LUMMARLO-71264 format. One record per residue (C-alpha): residue number from 1; x, z, y. Coordinates in steps of 0.1 Angstrom, whole numbers. Layout:
% LUMMARLO-71264
[NUM [X Z Y]],
...
//
This chain:
% LUMMARLO-71264
[1 [-370 127 199]],
[2 [-346 100 196]],
[3 [-335 96 162]],
[4 [-310 66 150]],
[5 [-329 38 133]],
[6 [-315 31 98]],
[7 [-309 -7 95]],
[8 [-333 -25 75]],
[9 [-320 -50 49]],
[10 [-318 -82 67]],
[11 [-312 -116 55]],
[12 [-294 -121 88]],
[13 [-260 -112 90]],
[14 [-258 -88 119]],
[15 [-228 -66 109]],
[16 [-206 -97 107]],
[17 [-220 -112 139]],
[18 [-214 -73 157]],
[19 [-178 -75 142]],
[20 [-172 -110 156]],
[21 [-182 -103 192]],
[22 [-163 -71 191]],
[23 [-130 -93 179]],
[24 [-139 -114 209]],
[25 [-134 -86 232]],
[26 [-98 -79 215]],
[27 [-91 -118 220]],
[28 [-101 -117 258]],
[29 [-77 -86 262]],
[30 [-50 -107 246]],
[31 [-60 -138 266]],
[32 [-59 -116 299]],
[33 [-25 -102 289]],
[34 [-11 -137 285]],
[35 [-19 -153 317]],
[36 [-15 -123 338]],
[37 [6 -97 319]],
[38 [-5 -60 314]],
[39 [-15 -43 341]],
[40 [-4 -6 350]],
[41 [0 10 321]],
[42 [-20 -7 296]],
[43 [-5 -15 263]],
[44 [-20 -27 232]],
[45 [-15 -16 198]],
[46 [-25 -46 169]],
[47 [-28 -38 132]],
[48 [-31 -71 110]],
[49 [-30 -78 75]],
[50 [5 -92 66]],
[51 [-7 -110 36]],
[52 [-35 -128 51]],
[53 [-33 -168 53]],
[54 [-18 -180 79]],
[55 [0 -150 90]],
[56 [38 -160 97]],
[57 [61 -134 103]],
[58 [99 -131 92]],
[59 [107 -124 56]],
[60 [124 -89 65]],
[61 [92 -79 81]],
[62 [70 -92 51]],
[63 [91 -70 28]],
[64 [91 -40 49]],
[65 [53 -45 55]],
[66 [40 -64 28]],
[67 [2 -52 35]],
[68 [-3 -45 69]],
[69 [19 -39 102]],
[70 [12 -25 136]],
[71 [28 -41 166]],
[72 [30 -27 204]],
[73 [25 -50 232]],
[74 [38 -30 261]],
[75 [73 -37 277]],
[76 [93 -61 257]],
[77 [72 -88 245]],
[78 [72 -126 254]],
[79 [53 -158 247]],
[80 [18 -144 240]],
[81 [-3 -174 236]],
[82 [-41 -172 222]],
[83 [-51 -207 206]],
[84 [-87 -200 201]],
[85 [-91 -237 184]],
[86 [-63 -227 159]],
[87 [-77 -192 153]],
[88 [-45 -176 161]],
[89 [-21 -158 189]],
[90 [14 -155 189]],
[91 [40 -132 205]],
[92 [76 -126 207]],
[93 [90 -92 198]],
[94 [123 -78 189]],
[95 [126 -58 157]],
[96 [160 -38 158]],
[97 [175 -58 183]],
[98 [166 -92 164]],
[99 [140 -112 183]],
[100 [113 -130 164]],
[101 [79 -146 167]],
[102 [52 -134 150]],
[103 [18 -161 145]],
[104 [-15 -141 133]],
[105 [-49 -151 127]],
[106 [-77 -136 145]],
[107 [-92 -127 112]],
[108 [-62 -108 101]],
[109 [-66 -84 128]],
[110 [-79 -49 115]],
[111 [-75 -29 147]],
[112 [-70 -33 184]],
[113 [-64 -4 209]],
[114 [-55 -2 245]],
[115 [-45 36 247]],
[116 [-42 37 287]],
[117 [-80 30 286]],
[118 [-88 51 255]],
[119 [-103 24 238]],
[120 [-102 10 201]],
[121 [-120 -13 177]],
[122 [-116 -14 139]],
[123 [-124 -46 123]],
[124 [-130 -54 82]],
[125 [-106 -84 72]],
[126 [-126 -106 51]],
[127 [-114 -115 22]],
[128 [-92 -149 20]],
[129 [-115 -178 9]],
[130 [-112 -188 -27]],
[131 [-96 -222 -17]],
[132 [-65 -202 -5]],
[133 [-60 -181 -35]],
[134 [-32 -193 -59]],
[135 [-48 -212 -91]],
[136 [-45 -191 -122]],
[137 [-40 -213 -151]],
[138 [-47 -206 -184]],
[139 [-15 -202 -207]],
[140 [-4 -234 -226]],
[141 [-10 -236 -262]],
[142 [21 -242 -287]],
[143 [11 -269 -311]],
[144 [-24 -280 -316]],
[145 [-50 -255 -312]],
[146 [-81 -261 -338]],
[147 [-112 -244 -325]],
[148 [-123 -216 -349]],
[149 [-160 -210 -357]],
[150 [-170 -175 -360]],
[151 [-205 -170 -381]],
[152 [-224 -141 -367]],
[153 [-241 -134 -402]],
[154 [-215 -108 -410]],
[155 [-223 -89 -377]],
[156 [-263 -91 -382]],
[157 [-281 -59 -393]],
[158 [-303 -70 -424]],
[159 [-337 -67 -424]],
[160 [-356 -49 -456]],
//
């Protein structure tokens, strides 16, 4: 009787390591397609977060797809490049007859599929690092602000 083993709490990030290993499968497929093209009827569906830091897509696409976007690499794409050092891939595609080059960090990928092979993967895109988030500043005070001291005595219960 083989029952699934419930994962125990771990101080090691096995889930993150597994996801990165599966993400590497998608990258290998992209590298293969970049070097040798897509064989037969193979084609890729790639879904990514458009707002992820480092994603570089034309403004009209960003406006149309403010959160995520799925692209298809099949017959009409060009200049597919995988840059493991930069952690990105880039590809030329046509949108409504207008050519565009997209640059996508690997970490922005949320899904990869090859329907011909009936193969697909889903990823959780990590939250952007705090350093890449816009700085939130406190509103500026008009005039000189003086600190105000409030006594907590008024809020305390009196003991008998």
